[in-house]
Each structure stands twice: as C-alpha cells, then as structure tokens.
C-alpha positions as CSV (number, residue, x, y, z in Angstrom):
1,X,0.0,0.0,0.0
2,X,1.2,3.5,-0.8
3,X,0.4,4.7,2.7
4,X,2.6,2.0,4.2
5,X,5.9,3.7,3.1
6,X,8.4,3.5,5.9
7,X,8.9,6.8,7.7
8,X,12.2,8.1,9.0
9,X,12.6,7.9,12.7
10,X,11.4,10.9,14.7
11,X,8.9,12.1,12.1
12,X,5.2,12.5,12.8
13,X,3.0,9.6,11.9
14,X,0.3,9.9,9.3
15,X,-2.4,9.6,12.0
16,X,-0.7,12.4,14.1
17,X,-0.5,14.7,11.1
18,X,-4.2,13.9,10.2
19,X,-5.4,14.7,13.7
20,X,-3.4,17.9,13.9
21,X,-4.7,19.1,10.5
22,X,-8.3,18.1,11.5
23,X,-8.0,20.1,14.7
24,X,-6.6,23.1,12.9
25,X,-9.4,23.1,10.3
26,X,-12.0,22.7,13.1
27,X,-10.6,25.8,14.8
28,X,-10.8,27.8,11.6
29,X,-14.4,26.6,11.0
30,X,-15.4,27.8,14.5
31,X,-13.8,31.2,13.8
32,X,-15.5,31.4,10.4
33,X,-19.0,30.8,11.9
34,X,-18.5,33.2,14.8
35,X,-21.6,35.5,14.6
36,X,-20.8,39.2,13.9
37,X,-17.3,38.4,12.5
38,X,-16.3,41.2,10.1
39,X,-16.0,40.2,6.5
40,X,-12.5,41.6,6.2
41,X,-11.2,39.0,8.7
42,X,-11.9,36.1,6.3
43,X,-8.6,36.6,4.3
44,X,-6.5,36.1,7.4
45,X,-8.4,32.8,8.2
46,X,-7.9,31.5,4.7
47,X,-4.2,32.3,4.8
48,X,-4.0,30.6,8.1
49,X,-5.5,27.4,6.7
50,X,-3.1,27.7,3.7
51,X,-0.1,27.9,6.2
52,X,-1.3,24.8,8.1
53,X,-1.5,22.9,4.8
54,X,1.9,24.2,3.7
55,X,3.4,22.8,6.9
56,X,1.8,19.4,6.5
57,X,2.9,19.1,2.9
58,X,6.5,20.1,3.7
59,X,6.6,17.5,6.4
60,X,5.3,14.8,4.1
61,X,7.7,15.9,1.3
62,X,10.6,15.7,3.7
63,X,9.6,12.3,4.9
64,X,9.3,11.0,1.4
65,X,13.1,11.4,0.8
66,X,12.8,12.9,-2.7
67,X,16.0,13.7,-4.8
68,X,17.4,17.1,-4.1
69,X,16.8,18.4,-7.7
70,X,12.9,18.4,-7.8
71,X,10.4,20.8,-6.2
72,X,6.9,20.9,-4.8
73,X,4.9,23.8,-6.1
74,X,1.4,25.1,-5.0
75,X,-0.8,26.1,-8.0
76,X,-4.3,27.4,-8.6
77,X,-6.2,28.8,-5.7
78,X,-3.9,27.1,-3.2
79,X,-0.9,28.8,-5.0
80,X,-2.8,32.1,-4.6
81,X,-2.9,31.5,-0.8
82,X,-6.8,31.4,-0.8
83,X,-7.6,27.9,0.5
84,X,-11.2,27.5,1.5
85,X,-12.1,24.7,4.0
86,X,-13.0,22.1,1.4
87,X,-11.2,23.4,-1.7
88,X,-8.8,21.1,-3.5
89,X,-5.1,21.4,-2.6
90,X,-3.6,21.6,-6.1
91,X,0.1,20.9,-6.2
92,X,2.7,20.4,-9.0
93,X,5.7,18.1,-8.6
94,X,8.2,19.9,-10.7
95,X,11.1,17.9,-12.3
96,X,14.1,19.1,-14.1
97,X,14.1,18.2,-17.8
98,X,16.6,15.3,-17.4
99,X,14.4,13.5,-14.9
100,X,11.4,11.3,-15.9
101,X,8.9,9.8,-13.4
102,X,7.7,7.2,-15.9
103,X,8.3,3.5,-15.4
104,X,8.6,1.6,-12.2
105,X,11.6,3.4,-10.8
106,X,12.2,4.5,-7.2
107,X,11.0,8.1,-8.0
108,X,7.6,6.9,-9.2
109,X,7.2,4.7,-6.0
110,X,8.1,7.7,-3.8
111,X,5.6,9.9,-5.7
112,X,2.9,7.3,-5.2
113,X,3.7,7.0,-1.5
114,X,3.8,10.8,-1.1
115,X,0.4,11.3,-2.8
116,X,-1.1,8.4,-0.8
117,X,0.1,9.9,2.5
118,X,-1.4,13.3,1.5
119,X,-4.8,11.7,1.1
120,X,-4.4,9.6,4.3
121,X,-3.6,12.9,6.1
122,X,-6.9,14.4,5.0
123,X,-5.6,16.6,2.3
124,X,-7.9,16.7,-0.7
125,X,-5.0,16.7,-3.1
126,X,-5.0,17.4,-6.8
127,X,-1.6,16.6,-8.2
128,X,0.3,16.7,-11.4
129,X,3.9,15.7,-12.2
130,X,5.7,17.5,-15.0
131,X,9.2,18.5,-16.1
132,X,9.9,22.2,-16.7
133,X,9.5,21.8,-20.5
134,X,6.3,19.8,-20.1
135,X,4.8,22.6,-18.0
136,X,5.7,25.3,-20.6
137,X,4.2,23.1,-23.4
138,X,1.1,22.3,-21.5
139,X,0.5,26.0,-20.6
140,X,0.8,26.9,-24.3
141,X,-1.7,24.3,-25.3
142,X,-4.3,24.8,-22.5
143,X,-5.4,28.2,-21.0
144,X,-6.7,26.4,-17.9
145,X,-3.3,24.9,-17.2
146,X,-1.7,28.3,-18.0
147,X,-4.0,30.0,-15.5
148,X,-3.2,27.5,-12.8
149,X,0.5,27.9,-13.4
150,X,0.3,31.7,-13.4
151,X,-0.3,31.4,-9.6
152,X,2.5,29.0,-8.9
153,X,4.1,29.3,-5.5
154,X,7.2,27.5,-4.4
155,X,6.8,25.3,-1.4
156,X,9.9,23.2,-1.0
157,X,12.6,21.2,-2.8
158,X,15.0,22.7,-5.4
159,X,14.3,26.4,-5.8
160,X,16.5,26.6,-8.9
161,X,14.3,24.3,-10.9
162,X,11.3,26.5,-9.9
163,X,13.2,29.6,-11.1
164,X,13.8,27.9,-14.5
165,X,10.1,27.0,-14.7
166,X,9.2,30.7,-14.0
167,X,11.5,32.0,-16.6
168,X,10.3,29.6,-19.3
169,X,6.7,30.2,-18.4
170,X,7.0,34.0,-18.5
171,X,8.8,33.9,-21.8
172,X,5.9,32.1,-23.5
173,X,3.1,34.0,-21.9
174,X,1.3,36.2,-24.4
175,X,-0.8,38.8,-22.5
176,X,-3.1,39.7,-25.4
177,X,-3.9,36.0,-26.3
178,X,-4.4,35.3,-22.6
179,X,-6.8,38.2,-22.2
180,X,-8.9,37.1,-25.2
181,X,-9.0,33.5,-23.9
182,X,-10.0,34.4,-20.3
183,X,-12.6,37.0,-21.3
184,X,-14.1,34.5,-23.8
185,X,-14.1,31.8,-21.0
186,X,-15.8,34.3,-18.7
187,X,-18.6,35.1,-21.2
188,X,-19.2,31.4,-21.7
189,X,-19.4,30.9,-18.0
190,X,-21.8,33.8,-17.7
191,X,-24.0,32.3,-20.4
192,X,-24.1,29.0,-18.4
193,X,-25.6,31.0,-15.5
194,X,-28.0,32.8,-17.9
195,X,-25.9,36.0,-17.6
196,X,-27.4,36.9,-14.2
197,X,-26.3,36.7,-10.5
198,X,-30.0,37.0,-9.5
199,X,-31.0,33.4,-9.5
200,X,-32.6,31.7,-6.5
201,X,-29.5,29.7,-5.7
202,X,-26.5,31.6,-7.1
203,X,-23.0,30.2,-7.1
204,X,-20.9,32.7,-5.1
205,X,-17.8,31.6,-7.0
206,X,-18.9,31.0,-10.6
207,X,-22.1,33.1,-11.2
208,X,-21.8,36.5,-12.8
209,X,-20.6,38.9,-10.1
210,X,-19.0,36.0,-8.2
211,X,-15.4,35.5,-7.0
212,X,-14.3,34.1,-10.3
213,X,-15.0,37.5,-12.0
214,X,-12.6,39.2,-9.6
215,X,-10.0,36.4,-10.2
216,X,-10.2,37.0,-14.0
217,X,-9.2,40.7,-13.5
218,X,-6.1,39.7,-11.4
219,X,-5.1,36.9,-13.8
220,X,-5.1,39.1,-16.9
221,X,-3.5,42.0,-15.0
222,X,-0.7,39.7,-13.7
223,X,-0.1,38.1,-17.1
224,X,0.3,41.6,-18.6
225,X,2.6,42.7,-15.7
226,X,0.2,45.3,-14.3
227,X,0.2,43.8,-10.8
228,X,-1.2,40.9,-8.8
229,X,-3.2,42.7,-6.1
230,X,-5.8,45.4,-6.0
231,X,-3.4,47.9,-4.4
232,X,-0.9,47.3,-7.3
233,X,-3.6,47.8,-9.9
234,X,-4.5,51.1,-8.2
235,X,-0.9,52.1,-8.1
236,X,-0.6,51.4,-11.8
237,X,-3.6,53.5,-12.6
238,X,-5.9,50.7,-13.7
239,X,-8.2,51.2,-10.7
240,X,-9.0,54.2,-8.6
241,X,-8.5,54.0,-4.8
242,X,-12.3,54.0,-4.4
243,X,-12.6,51.1,-6.8
244,X,-9.9,49.1,-5.1
245,X,-11.5,49.7,-1.8
246,X,-15.0,48.6,-3.1
247,X,-13.5,45.5,-4.7
248,X,-11.8,44.5,-1.5
249,X,-15.0,45.0,0.6
250,X,-17.2,43.0,-1.8
251,X,-14.5,40.3,-2.3
252,X,-14.3,39.8,1.5
253,X,-18.1,39.4,1.8
254,X,-18.3,36.9,-1.1
255,X,-15.3,35.0,0.4
256,X,-16.9,34.8,3.8
257,X,-20.1,33.5,2.4
258,X,-18.2,30.9,0.4
259,X,-16.1,29.9,3.4
260,X,-19.2,29.6,5.6
261,X,-21.0,27.5,3.0
262,X,-18.0,25.1,3.1
263,X,-17.9,25.1,6.9
264,X,-21.7,24.5,7.3
265,X,-22.1,21.9,4.6
266,X,-18.9,19.9,5.5
267,X,-18.1,19.8,1.7
268,X,-17.1,21.9,-1.2
269,X,-20.4,23.8,-1.7
270,X,-20.2,27.1,-3.5
271,X,-23.9,27.5,-4.2
272,X,-26.2,29.4,-1.8
273,X,-28.8,26.6,-1.9
274,X,-32.1,27.1,-0.1
275,X,-31.2,24.5,2.6
276,X,-28.1,26.6,3.6
277,X,-29.3,30.2,3.1
278,X,-30.9,30.5,6.6
279,X,-27.9,29.0,8.4
280,X,-25.5,31.3,6.5
281,X,-27.7,34.3,7.2
282,X,-27.8,33.6,10.9
283,X,-24.0,33.3,11.0
284,X,-24.1,36.9,9.7
285,X,-26.4,37.9,12.5
286,X,-29.6,38.2,10.4
287,X,-32.9,37.2,12.0
288,X,-36.4,36.8,10.6
289,X,-38.4,40.0,11.1
290,X,-42.0,39.7,12.3
291,X,-44.8,42.3,12.3
292,X,-46.7,43.0,15.6
293,X,-49.3,40.6,14.3
294,X,-46.7,37.8,13.9
295,X,-46.6,38.0,10.1
296,X,-43.1,37.6,8.4
297,X,-41.8,40.9,7.2
298,X,-38.5,39.7,6.0
299,X,-36.8,36.3,6.4
300,X,-33.2,36.2,7.5
301,X,-32.3,34.4,4.3
302,X,-33.9,37.2,2.2
303,X,-31.8,39.9,4.0
304,X,-28.6,37.9,3.3
305,X,-29.5,37.3,-0.3
306,X,-30.2,41.0,-0.8
307,X,-26.7,41.8,0.5
308,X,-25.2,39.1,-1.8
309,X,-27.0,40.4,-4.9
310,X,-25.8,44.0,-4.2
311,X,-22.3,42.7,-3.8
312,X,-22.5,40.7,-7.0
313,X,-23.9,43.7,-8.8
314,X,-21.0,45.9,-7.6
315,X,-18.5,43.2,-8.7
316,X,-20.1,43.0,-12.2
317,X,-19.8,46.8,-12.6
318,X,-16.1,46.9,-11.4
319,X,-15.2,43.8,-13.5
320,X,-16.5,45.5,-16.6
321,X,-14.7,48.8,-15.8
322,X,-11.3,47.2,-15.0
323,X,-11.3,44.7,-17.8
324,X,-12.1,47.5,-20.3
325,X,-9.2,49.5,-18.9
326,X,-6.8,46.5,-19.0
327,X,-7.9,45.8,-22.6
328,X,-7.2,49.4,-23.6
329,X,-3.7,49.2,-22.0
330,X,-2.9,45.9,-23.6
331,X,-4.3,46.7,-27.0
332,X,-4.7,50.5,-27.4
333,X,-7.5,51.5,-29.8
334,X,-6.4,53.6,-32.7
335,X,-9.9,54.9,-33.2
336,X,-10.5,58.6,-32.5
337,X,-13.7,59.5,-30.7
338,X,-16.4,60.9,-32.9
339,X,-18.3,63.7,-31.1
340,X,-22.0,63.2,-30.7
341,X,-22.6,66.4,-28.8
342,X,-20.5,68.6,-26.5
343,X,-20.7,66.0,-23.7
344,X,-20.4,62.6,-25.4
345,X,-18.5,60.9,-28.2
346,X,-18.7,57.6,-30.0
347,X,-15.5,55.7,-29.4
348,X,-15.6,52.5,-31.4
349,X,-19.2,51.9,-30.8
350,X,-19.0,52.8,-27.1
351,X,-20.5,55.9,-25.6
352,X,-17.7,58.0,-24.0
353,X,-18.0,61.1,-21.8
354,X,-16.0,64.1,-22.9
355,X,-14.5,64.6,-19.4
356,X,-14.1,62.4,-16.3
357,X,-16.0,64.9,-14.1
358,X,-18.9,65.4,-16.4
359,X,-21.5,64.0,-14.1
360,X,-20.3,65.9,-11.1
361,X,-20.4,69.2,-13.0
362,X,-23.7,68.4,-14.8
363,X,-25.8,65.6,-13.1
364,X,-28.4,66.0,-15.8
365,X,-26.0,64.3,-18.2
366,X,-26.5,61.0,-16.3
367,X,-29.9,60.3,-17.7
368,X,-28.9,61.7,-21.1
369,X,-26.3,58.9,-21.2
370,X,-29.0,56.3,-21.4
371,X,-31.2,58.2,-23.8
372,X,-28.2,58.5,-26.2
373,X,-27.4,54.8,-25.7
374,X,-31.0,54.1,-26.6
375,X,-31.3,56.4,-29.6
376,X,-27.8,56.7,-31.2
377,X,-27.2,54.3,-34.1
378,X,-24.1,52.2,-33.7
379,X,-23.7,52.7,-29.9
380,X,-23.6,49.2,-28.3
381,X,-22.4,50.0,-24.8
382,X,-20.6,52.4,-22.4
383,X,-16.9,52.8,-22.4
384,X,-14.7,52.2,-19.4
385,X,-14.3,55.9,-18.9
386,X,-18.1,56.4,-18.9
387,X,-18.7,53.4,-16.6
388,X,-16.1,54.7,-14.2
389,X,-17.6,58.3,-14.2
390,X,-21.0,56.8,-13.5
391,X,-19.7,54.7,-10.7
392,X,-18.0,57.7,-9.1
393,X,-21.0,60.0,-9.5
394,X,-23.4,58.0,-7.3
395,X,-23.3,60.7,-4.7
396,X,-24.8,63.3,-6.9
397,X,-28.0,61.3,-7.5
398,X,-29.8,62.7,-4.5
399,X,-33.3,64.1,-3.8
400,X,-32.5,67.2,-5.9
401,X,-31.5,65.0,-8.8
402,X,-34.7,62.9,-8.5
403,X,-36.9,66.0,-8.4
404,X,-35.3,67.9,-11.3
405,X,-37.9,68.6,-14.0
406,X,-35.3,68.3,-16.7
407,X,-34.5,64.7,-15.5
408,X,-38.2,63.9,-15.5
409,X,-38.4,65.1,-19.1
410,X,-35.4,63.0,-20.1
411,X,-36.7,59.9,-18.4
412,X,-40.2,60.4,-20.0
413,X,-38.5,60.7,-23.4
414,X,-36.8,57.4,-22.9
415,X,-40.1,55.7,-22.2
416,X,-41.7,57.3,-25.3
417,X,-39.0,56.0,-27.7
418,X,-40.2,53.4,-30.3
419,X,-37.4,51.0,-29.4
420,X,-34.6,50.2,-26.9
421,X,-36.6,50.9,-23.7
422,X,-35.9,47.5,-22.0
423,X,-32.2,47.7,-23.0
424,X,-31.8,51.2,-21.6
425,X,-33.6,50.4,-18.3
426,X,-31.6,47.2,-17.8
427,X,-28.4,49.2,-18.3
428,X,-29.6,51.8,-15.8
429,X,-30.2,49.0,-13.3
430,X,-26.8,47.4,-13.9
431,X,-25.1,50.7,-13.3
432,X,-27.1,51.4,-10.2
433,X,-28.7,54.5,-11.7
434,X,-32.3,53.2,-12.0
435,X,-32.6,52.6,-8.2
436,X,-31.1,56.0,-7.4
437,X,-33.4,57.9,-9.8
438,X,-36.6,55.9,-8.8
439,X,-36.1,55.6,-5.1
440,X,-39.0,53.1,-4.6
441,X,-37.3,50.8,-7.2
442,X,-34.1,50.8,-5.1
443,X,-36.0,49.0,-2.3
444,X,-36.6,46.0,-4.5
445,X,-33.1,45.7,-6.1
446,X,-31.8,42.3,-5.0
447,X,-35.0,41.5,-3.2
448,X,-35.7,37.8,-3.4
449,X,-38.8,35.9,-2.2
450,X,-38.0,32.6,-0.6
451,X,-40.1,30.3,-2.7
452,X,-39.8,28.3,-5.9
453,X,-42.3,30.4,-7.8
454,X,-40.1,33.4,-8.0
455,X,-37.1,32.5,-10.1
456,X,-35.3,35.9,-10.0
457,X,-35.3,38.9,-7.7
458,X,-38.2,41.4,-7.8
459,X,-36.3,44.0,-9.8
460,X,-35.4,41.5,-12.5
461,X,-39.0,40.2,-12.6
462,X,-40.3,43.7,-13.2
463,X,-37.8,44.3,-16.0
464,X,-38.9,41.0,-17.6
465,X,-42.5,42.1,-17.3
466,X,-41.6,45.3,-19.0
467,X,-39.8,43.4,-21.8
468,X,-42.8,41.1,-22.3
469,X,-45.3,44.0,-22.5
470,X,-43.0,45.7,-25.0
471,X,-43.1,42.6,-27.2
472,X,-46.9,42.9,-27.5
473,X,-46.3,46.0,-29.6
474,X,-43.6,44.5,-31.9
475,X,-44.9,42.8,-35.0
476,X,-42.2,40.0,-35.0
477,X,-43.5,38.8,-31.7
478,X,-47.2,38.9,-32.5
479,X,-47.3,35.1,-32.8
480,X,-46.3,34.6,-29.1
481,X,-49.4,36.3,-27.6
482,X,-51.8,37.0,-30.5
483,X,-54.6,38.3,-28.3
484,X,-52.4,40.7,-26.4
485,X,-50.7,41.9,-29.6
486,X,-54.1,42.5,-31.1
C-alpha cells in the first residue's frame, strides 16, 4: 500500500498529522462561523489554513526522501494562498528536464507514496507531475493549465528548478492572447448561468458577479505585468483608490459567504442553496423580522441574499470597468472618438464622456447617457471611462436629482422611444442609476422571495414584465401572444 511507506525515525505519523490538521481546520471553521465576524477577517483565516496545509505538505515531502533536484509547487487557488475549508489542494511536482517519473523506478514509487500519504492525512490533493519543458508546453496548449501555473508558488525542494520554470513560463506568456482567452471563457461561464447573478440559488464563485469574476481581473493583469493585487492595480492607474476599496470590501463578503458554505455543509459547496441560506444568514447575525401581528416581514435568508446580490452587482460593474481598462492598456485602440454632442462621443461603438468629471459638473448628463445609448445608431455599450464616471457619481444622484424637471423630461423621453426601452432600463439598473433615480425601485433591487415560484429577484422580474409588455407592440412577436398583440 502507498500509505505504508516507511517513515524516517522521529517524524510525525500519518495519524498524528491527520489529527493535527483536522483540529486546525475545526478551529478555523469555528472562527468562520462566529456571529458578527467582520467580512475583512476572512482573508487572514484562509491564509492561516493555507499555512497549516503548507506545513503538512512540507513535512510529508521531507519524509518521502525525494531527490534534491525536484520541487513541490502550489498552484491554482492554493498557490494564490486562498484555501477554503473544502477546496482542492492543487500541487505540482516539478522535475528538471533530465528526470522522468515514468516506469517503475524508485521516483515513481516515492511519488505514489507521497500522494497516498497526502490523502491519508486528510488533504484533498489534486496533483500533477511534469518537467519544466512539459509545464511550458502544457501551458501553451491549454489556457486552464496556463492560469493555474500563473499562480504557482514555491513550497519546498529545489528552488533553482522552480526559477527555470518561472523564466520559461513567462517567456511564452502572451498577455493579449491570454486576455482574449480568459474573457471568452468568462462570457461562456456567464452564459451558463443565464448572464445573471440574480437566480434563487446563485453560485458565489462561478455566477456573474462572483469571486471568479474578480480572479479574472487579477489573472489578466498579472499576465500583462500590471500587478497581482488590487493595491498594485490602483498604483498602476488601472483602478481608482475607491474602486480598489470597493472591490476588497465585496470580495471579502463573497469569500466569507463561500467559506461559511464550506464550513456549514462539510463539503465543497459554493452555491447558496435554499437549505443553507438561513444558516449562513444567521452566521451573519440576520434574524427573521416579524410584524406585531406575527406576520413575516423579511426572512433572515432574504436579508442575506439582498446583501449578496448587491455585492454581485458591484463586482459585475467593477469587473467591466477594470477589464475594459486593461484591454485598452494591452491593445490600445487607434480609433479617435467621434463627437455626438458637447458632452459625449462615439469611441468604437462605445459611448464615451467628454470629461471624467462630467456628471459631477452636470448631473443631468447622467440620464442623457441612457437616452443617447437608446437612440444613437451604432452605440452598443458604455466605455470604461463612462462606466467609471457613473460609478464615481453615485453621490450626486440625490433628492434634488430625482426632483429635477429636466431629468423627469429626459426619463419620460426614454419611455416614449419606439425601441430600446428595455435595454436602456436594464443598463440603468446594472449601473445602479435606476434605483437612485426611482427611489422606490431601489428598495426591490436584489429583493428575493424565498419560494420556488419566483425564479429571480423582484427588480429582475419587473424588467422581464416590461420586456414582455413591449413585445406585445412588436410585429415580429405577434405570434407569441396574439390576443395581447391585437
């Protein structure tokens, strides 16, 4: 048996290592589930778990008696130092090019023994064994492997072989091709989740607005040499200090939700399933609100989900802003903006503000943005500059803004247009403008109802109703509801 490999005298037994790791994980789970724990504390707990696993792996590696010229490398999320309670521990056994692990030689036996002991110790190991050249070739052929290796972190063994791997990997990394591949992968993932974070049981890692969307930003930034942390992106001008702060706040919340899902379910569970929503909500201190008559006003789970949806929405906005900025830095557009009026231009089909402080100087231009998006031929979205200006202008959308007769006229004009109403209102909701202009709408943004009849949140349902009513007036859709169209 692989786990029966003889251990050097004086080293911890597999059972002792397993018990130690189990106790350390249990301690972290208790800390994760502590009510009232601030979201920002989750990073330290995940790094603590990572360090415990590092120690266990280094002990097992030392016990295995490997040759001095190979290395153990952490990759993927474990390499990043973000190890959740039931995430896979992904490692790479890195060999110099002159060493092969094939056949029935002593190295293969030691590798089998090492991996067997990892499992026996309670480590949910995901392992690969490659030479430096094989790593580089595999990364060139598969963007998933390339992404995993991008986050490689040296654990133990021969540091020089790891240095050769890093050099070879960096030399073959094409930031432009990597950006295209990762953003395409992201769009395909979003399509799988119907392009919305507002489902009843969202995946806090994979759904749009989830943790994966933040990881994509850091991956493409790191591949291009723009930095590997939010502070570094801000220092390099790709994010404003406010954006970096907002990203860190929402990332911490999503990470704490995911960690608590793992701790409560006892498995790798990244979905906020009905059965766990109440328990996670109570770990955050939410309680079901009752009216004086004993009627449920708001369930604890509904309060949690509203907070989740607002965080996912913010992540979606910031993901779009930062990726557009990174793309512009990697692949600068040669197109010159074509003026639409004194305040806006068409830059390659994207609506661009003439100045970064436009909305602070002229708040009325905010609703004009969406009217132009709706009515200008060739405009298919908002540029990174416009999205950033909108994100930073949320403070000017106050009571005065909502009561301005000019804004009322602009909004009414949007509703009277022959086409594009649903698209414009959806974009207003995505950029948090709709809820700030229509204050009553803000109350239902991210509001779910805890039953199987309501598939999406209330704001999304209302926008879908609007879309369906609009279709009654469009000849191409007359066959769907003939009576209504009539």
